[in-house]
C-alpha positions in Angstrom: 116.7 -52.9 -161.0 113.3 -54.1 -162.0 110.1 -52.3 -160.9 107.9 -54.0 -158.2 104.5 -55.1 -159.1 101.8 -52.7 -158.1 101.0 -53.0 -154.5 97.3 -52.0 -154.9 96.5 -54.3 -157.7 98.6 -57.2 -156.8 99.5 -57.3 -153.0 100.8 -60.6 -152.8 103.0 -60.4 -155.9 104.4 -57.1 -154.6 105.0 -58.5 -151.2 106.9 -61.4 -152.4 108.9 -59.2 -154.7 109.7 -56.7 -151.9 110.9 -59.2 -149.5 113.2 -60.7 -152.1 114.4 -57.3 -153.2 115.1 -56.5 -149.4 117.0 -59.7 -149.0 115.3 -60.5 -145.9 115.1 -64.3 -146.3 116.0 -66.9 -149.0 113.3 -69.3 -150.1 115.5 -71.7 -152.0 116.2 -74.1 -149.1 114.9 -77.4 -150.3 112.3 -78.0 -147.6 109.0 -76.0 -148.3 108.3 -73.3 -145.9 111.6 -73.7 -144.3 113.6 -70.7 -145.3 117.1 -69.2 -144.7 117.5 -66.2 -142.7 119.9 -64.0 -144.4 122.3 -61.7 -142.7 120.0 -58.6 -143.2 116.9 -60.5 -142.5 118.3 -62.1 -139.2 119.5 -58.6 -138.0 115.8 -57.3 -138.5 114.6 -60.3 -136.7 117.0 -59.9 -133.6 116.0 -56.2 -133.5 112.3 -57.3 -133.5 113.1 -59.7 -130.6 114.7 -57.1 -128.6 111.5 -55.0 -128.7 109.5 -58.0 -127.7 111.8 -58.9 -124.9 112.2 -55.3 -123.6 108.3 -54.8 -123.4 107.5 -58.4 -121.9 110.4 -58.2 -119.3 108.9 -54.9 -118.2 105.9 -56.9 -117.0 107.9 -59.1 -114.9 108.2 -62.1 -117.3 111.5 -64.3 -117.5 113.1 -66.1 -120.3 113.3 -69.7 -120.2 114.0 -72.4 -123.1 112.3 -75.8 -123.3 113.4 -78.6 -125.6 111.9 -79.0 -129.0 110.8 -82.6 -128.9 107.6 -83.6 -127.0 106.8 -87.1 -125.9 103.4 -88.3 -127.5 102.3 -89.4 -124.1 102.6 -85.7 -122.9 101.0 -84.3 -126.2 97.9 -86.4 -126.1 97.0 -85.4 -122.4 95.0 -82.5 -123.6 92.5 -83.9 -126.2 91.0 -80.6 -127.4 94.5 -79.4 -128.0 95.8 -82.2 -130.0 92.6 -81.9 -132.0 93.7 -78.7 -133.3 97.1 -79.7 -134.2 97.1 -83.4 -135.2 97.1 -82.6 -139.2 100.1 -80.1 -138.7 102.7 -82.2 -136.6 106.0 -83.3 -137.7 106.8 -86.7 -135.8 110.1 -88.1 -135.1 109.8 -91.7 -135.0 113.4 -93.1 -135.2 116.6 -92.3 -133.3 119.7 -93.3 -135.3 118.8 -96.9 -136.5 116.2 -97.8 -134.0 112.3 -97.1 -133.8 111.6 -95.0 -130.9 109.5 -96.5 -128.2 107.3 -93.2 -127.7 107.0 -91.1 -130.9 108.4 -87.5 -130.4 106.4 -84.4 -131.7 108.5 -81.6 -133.1 107.1 -78.7 -131.3 104.1 -77.2 -133.0 103.5 -75.1 -129.8 104.8 -75.5 -126.4 101.9 -76.1 -123.8 102.4 -79.9 -123.9 106.3 -79.5 -123.5 106.1 -77.0 -120.7 103.2 -77.7 -118.6 104.5 -81.2 -117.1 107.5 -79.1 -115.8 105.1 -76.5 -114.5 103.5 -79.0 -112.3 107.0 -79.6 -110.7 107.7 -75.9 -110.2 104.4 -74.9 -108.8 103.6 -76.2 -105.5 102.6 -73.3 -103.3 100.8 -70.1 -103.7 104.2 -68.5 -102.9 105.3 -70.1 -106.5 102.7 -67.7 -108.2 102.5 -65.9 -110.5 104.8 -67.8 -112.7 105.4 -65.9 -115.7 107.8 -67.1 -118.4 108.6 -66.7 -122.0 110.8 -68.3 -124.6 111.8 -67.4 -128.1 112.2 -70.6 -130.0 111.3 -72.3 -133.5 108.0 -74.0 -133.8 107.2 -76.4 -136.7 103.8 -76.9 -138.6 103.4 -79.3 -141.5 101.2 -76.8 -143.3 100.2 -78.0 -146.7 98.8 -74.5 -147.8 100.8 -72.0 -150.0 103.8 -70.7 -148.0 104.7 -67.1 -148.0 107.8 -65.7 -146.2 107.1 -64.7 -142.6 103.4 -65.0 -143.0 103.1 -68.7 -143.6 106.0 -71.0 -143.2 106.6 -74.4 -141.7 109.5 -73.3 -139.4 108.3 -70.4 -137.4 110.4 -68.1 -135.3 108.1 -67.8 -132.3 107.7 -65.8 -129.2 105.7 -67.4 -126.5 104.8 -66.4 -122.9 103.2 -69.0 -120.5 102.1 -68.1 -117.3 100.4 -69.6 -114.1 98.1 -67.5 -111.9 96.3 -68.1 -108.6 92.7 -67.8 -110.1 90.7 -66.6 -113.0 90.8 -62.8 -112.0 94.7 -62.8 -111.8 94.7 -64.6 -115.2 92.4 -61.9 -116.7 94.9 -59.3 -115.4 97.9 -61.0 -117.0 95.7 -61.0 -120.3 95.4 -57.2 -119.8 99.1 -56.8 -119.2 99.9 -58.7 -122.4 97.4 -56.4 -124.3 99.4 -53.4 -122.9 102.7 -54.9 -123.8 101.5 -55.4 -127.4 100.5 -52.0 -127.5 103.9 -50.8 -126.7 105.4 -53.3 -129.4 103.1 -52.2 -132.1 104.1 -48.4 -131.3 107.5 -49.2 -131.9 106.8 -50.8 -135.1 104.4 -48.1 -136.2 101.5 -50.7 -136.8 98.0 -50.0 -136.2 95.7 -53.2 -135.3 92.4 -54.1 -133.9 92.2 -56.6 -130.9 89.5 -59.0 -131.8 87.9 -61.9 -129.9 87.9 -65.0 -131.9 84.7 -66.9 -132.3 84.3 -70.1 -130.3 85.2 -72.3 -133.5 88.2 -70.3 -134.2 89.9 -70.0 -130.7 93.2 -71.7 -129.7 92.5 -75.5 -129.1 91.8 -75.8 -125.4 91.4 -72.0 -124.7 88.7 -70.3 -122.6 88.8 -67.5 -125.0 91.4 -66.1 -127.5 92.2 -62.5 -128.6 94.0 -61.8 -131.9 95.8 -58.7 -133.3 94.7 -57.9 -136.7 95.6 -55.3 -139.3 94.1 -54.7 -142.8 96.7 -54.6 -145.6 94.8 -54.0 -148.6 91.4 -54.9 -150.0 89.5 -57.2 -147.7 92.8 -58.9 -146.5 94.2 -58.8 -142.9 97.2 -60.1 -141.2 97.0 -61.7 -137.7 100.2 -60.9 -135.9 99.8 -62.3 -132.5 97.5 -63.7 -130.0 96.7 -63.9 -126.2 94.7 -66.9 -124.7 93.1 -67.3 -121.4 92.9 -71.1 -120.5 91.1 -71.0 -117.0 92.0 -74.5 -115.8 91.9 -76.4 -119.1 95.5 -77.3 -119.1 96.3 -77.2 -115.3 93.9 -80.1 -114.9 95.1 -82.6 -117.3 98.7 -81.8 -116.4 98.1 -81.5 -112.5 99.5 -78.0 -112.1 98.2 -77.3 -108.6 99.3 -75.4 -105.5 98.5 -75.2 -101.8 96.8 -72.1 -101.2 97.2 -69.9 -98.0 94.2 -71.7 -96.5 95.8 -75.2 -96.8 93.5 -76.2 -99.8 94.7 -77.6 -103.2 93.7 -75.4 -106.2 94.4 -75.8 -109.9 96.2 -72.7 -111.4 94.7 -70.6 -114.1 96.8 -70.0 -117.1 97.5 -67.7 -120.0 99.6 -67.5 -123.1 100.9 -64.7 -125.4 102.2 -65.6 -128.8 103.8 -63.6 -131.5 106.0 -64.8 -134.4 108.0 -63.6 -137.5 104.7 -62.7 -138.9 105.2 -59.3 -137.2 108.0 -58.7 -139.6 105.9 -59.7 -142.4 103.2 -57.3 -141.2 105.9 -54.4 -141.1 106.8 -55.0 -144.8 103.1 -55.4 -145.9 101.9 -52.4 -144.1 104.8 -49.9 -144.6 106.3 -50.9 -147.9 105.8 -48.9 -151.2 106.7 -48.9 -154.8 110.4 -48.8 -153.9 110.2 -51.8 -151.5 110.3 -52.4 -147.9 110.1 -49.4 -145.4 111.4 -50.3 -142.0 110.9 -48.4 -138.7 114.0 -47.5 -136.9 113.4 -49.9 -133.9 113.8 -53.0 -136.3 116.1 -51.7 -139.0 119.4 -53.6 -139.4 120.9 -50.2 -140.1 119.0 -47.0 -138.8 121.5 -44.9 -140.9 123.5 -45.5 -144.1 126.3 -43.2 -145.1 127.0 -42.9 -148.8 130.4 -41.3 -149.5 130.3 -39.5 -152.9 133.7 -39.7 -154.1 135.5 -37.1 -156.5 138.8 -36.6 -157.8 141.2 -35.0 -155.4 138.6 -35.1 -152.4 138.2 -38.8 -151.9 140.2 -39.2 -148.6 138.5 -36.2 -147.1 134.8 -37.4 -147.9 135.9 -40.9 -146.6 137.2 -39.7 -143.4 134.2 -37.4 -142.9 131.9 -40.3 -143.6 133.6 -42.5 -141.3 133.8 -39.8 -138.6 130.1 -39.3 -138.6 129.5 -43.1 -138.5 131.8 -43.4 -135.5 130.3 -40.6 -133.7 126.6 -42.0 -134.3 127.7 -45.6 -133.1 128.9 -44.1 -129.8 125.5 -42.8 -129.4 123.9 -46.4 -130.1 122.9 -46.0 -133.5 123.2 -48.8 -136.0 125.3 -47.2 -138.9 126.9 -48.7 -142.2 129.1 -46.7 -144.3 128.6 -47.9 -148.0 132.2 -47.8 -149.4 131.5 -50.1 -152.3 132.9 -49.2 -155.8 129.5 -48.4 -157.4 127.6 -45.3 -158.5 125.8 -43.4 -155.9 122.4 -44.0 -157.7 122.8 -47.8 -157.4 123.6 -47.4 -153.7 120.6 -45.3 -153.2 118.4 -47.8 -154.9 120.0 -50.8 -153.0 119.3 -49.1 -149.5 115.8 -47.9 -150.4 114.8 -51.3 -151.4 115.9 -52.7 -148.0 114.0 -49.9 -146.1 116.6 -48.0 -144.3 115.0 -45.3 -142.5 117.8 -42.6 -143.1 120.5 -42.1 -145.6 123.3 -39.5 -145.2 125.1 -38.5 -148.3 128.6 -36.9 -147.9 130.4 -35.4 -150.9 133.2 -32.9 -151.3 130.9 -30.0 -150.4 129.7 -31.8 -147.2 133.2 -32.7 -146.1 134.4 -29.2 -146.6 131.6 -27.6 -144.7 131.0 -30.2 -141.9 127.6 -31.2 -143.1 125.5 -34.1 -144.6 122.5 -34.3 -146.9 119.9 -36.3 -145.0 117.2 -38.4 -147.0 114.8 -40.4 -145.0 113.1 -43.4 -146.5 109.9 -41.2 -147.4 112.2 -39.1 -149.7 112.3 -35.9 -147.4 115.7 -34.3 -147.6 117.4 -31.8 -145.1 120.9 -30.7 -144.2 122.6 -31.7 -141.0 125.6 -30.1 -139.3 128.3 -31.9 -137.9 128.2 -29.7 -134.6 124.9 -31.3 -133.8 124.9 -34.5 -135.8 123.7 -36.8 -133.1 120.7 -34.6 -132.0 119.7 -33.8 -135.6 119.7 -37.6 -136.5 117.8 -38.4 -133.6 115.2 -36.0 -134.4 114.9 -37.1 -138.1 114.5 -40.6 -137.2 111.8 -39.8 -134.4 110.0 -37.8 -137.0 110.3 -40.5 -139.5 108.7 -43.0 -137.2 106.0 -40.5 -136.4 105.1 -39.9 -139.9 105.2 -43.7 -140.8 102.9 -44.3 -137.8 100.5 -41.5 -139.0 100.6 -42.8 -142.6 99.8 -46.4 -141.4 96.9 -45.2 -139.2 95.4 -43.0 -141.9 95.3 -46.2 -144.3 94.0 -48.4 -141.6 91.0 -46.0 -141.1 90.2 -46.3 -144.8 90.1 -50.0 -144.9 86.9 -50.7 -143.1 83.3 -50.3 -144.3 79.9 -51.5 -143.0 78.0 -54.2 -144.7 74.3 -54.7 -144.1 73.5 -57.7 -146.5 75.3 -61.0 -147.2 75.5 -60.2 -150.9 77.4 -57.1 -150.1 80.4 -59.2 -148.9 81.1 -61.0 -152.1 84.1 -59.5 -153.9 84.6 -57.0 -150.8 87.3 -54.5 -151.4 87.5 -53.6 -147.7 87.4 -55.5 -144.5 83.7 -55.5 -143.5 82.2 -54.6 -140.2 78.6 -56.1 -139.7 76.2 -57.2 -137.3 76.3 -60.7 -136.0 73.9 -62.7 -133.6 76.9 -64.9 -132.2 75.5 -68.1 -133.7 78.1 -70.4 -135.4 75.8 -71.2 -138.5 75.4 -67.4 -139.1 79.2 -66.9 -138.8 79.9 -69.6 -141.3 77.4 -68.1 -143.7 79.3 -64.9 -143.5 82.6 -66.6 -144.2 81.1 -68.3 -147.2 80.0 -64.9 -148.5 83.4 -62.9 -148.0 85.3 -66.2 -149.1 87.3 -65.7 -145.9 86.8 -65.5 -142.2 84.6 -64.1 -139.5 87.6 -62.8 -137.2 85.3 -62.1 -134.4 84.1 -59.1 -132.2 86.3 -56.2 -131.6 87.6 -55.4 -128.0 88.0 -51.8 -128.7 86.4 -48.9 -130.6 86.4 -49.2 -134.4 88.0 -46.8 -136.5 84.8 -45.8 -138.3 81.8 -44.1 -136.7 79.1 -46.6 -135.8 75.8 -46.7 -133.9 74.3 -49.7 -132.4 74.4 -52.8 -134.6 71.2 -53.7 -136.3 69.7 -57.2 -137.1 72.1 -60.2 -137.7 73.4 -59.7 -141.3 72.8 -63.5 -141.8 69.5 -64.3 -140.1 68.0 -61.2 -139.3 67.8 -61.6 -135.4 67.5 -58.6 -133.3 68.1 -60.4 -130.0 71.9 -60.2 -129.3 73.5 -58.8 -132.4 77.2 -57.5 -131.9 79.4 -55.6 -134.4 81.9 -58.2 -135.8 84.6 -58.1 -138.4 84.8 -60.2 -141.6 88.0 -60.3 -143.9 90.3 -62.5 -145.9 93.2 -63.6 -143.6 96.5 -63.2 -145.6 
């Protein structure tokens, strides 16, 4: 039961230790950055998928699944796109004992796999809009330091791909994606900013890219998802066109919406504490763990009460586990605290006799629940737990921004910096050098700190077109 590193002083060390302690993944697989999903981690991932599926299907999107291998002939059709991925692609060049006539890319992202088929599916304006998503694995030959969930080579990935009749409809789809992510983040108790990426950092082939960023400590941020507006940048090379109502032939406008297992990493990094992970109820493998506290002469009554409570909660849709291991109660408490379980119910001889349970949430708050109203009381405790988690994360989020007015202020930043930027690329790179990180871009919504109008550009002093921008060190 070793103590975790201090989260404030050593965020990365703490994060790696917290992920290990929670047994969310096993990094010992013999391919760098390709990790094993443990039973506990896979359960959390499936619950996260369920949140994403619920919110995206509410917008009318439907599930599909495309192959993982992409012929090079299709992959190279969009030249700007391949330039963004050419150094990260795994290539399959042999099939059995023979060289392949056409090398196959192991899906780094799916535009080039999906869009040749979209060209077959879309013929008429009656086929639009086309909004589909898939949840698959993507692969990147990343040479940087790998970190579970945050930077891996095999990525569990949600991606929506859409075709719309025109730019206005595509813009509306982007807005729909932003609203869907807002609901997902609410379920995960995650605060974030939507930031428009600068031209040099947008997705290859995109007209513009919006990213969801959350500060996690110091000047560091996690990007947990993106939405891209493509205009006709992919529909033209892939010949995705339709016959309009007036009989004319037009190219579709397209969007994508991407999320990955980084969301799970963000949940651990944002909510975790000195004891380990803290999981919101929506994705916790177990929302409730019941610990029977056995005593001589009362063991059967305690177990019967614990199992009975579990059965009742399961019938009401709760994910419940009764920990009947032969171990000390304290060891069991530690075990489930490190795994972030939202609520623990302790049932001993006294509770079994009085028809109660001692409730302890992951934030350490204790109460007593009654058997007579078990389901409603547990429901209320979990709602309050998520509400408190959300409020706590939001308060920390607000404190992690500060304004910088000169480039030297960016060196050694202890917060995410808000600054005036003229929009020029050379000034953006000067800002990135100073903070030893990235100019994330310009926020799409109000910032969590009071601001007036931006002053002159922090890099060049221009007062012509400055905007507030965000600079940080992406995790």
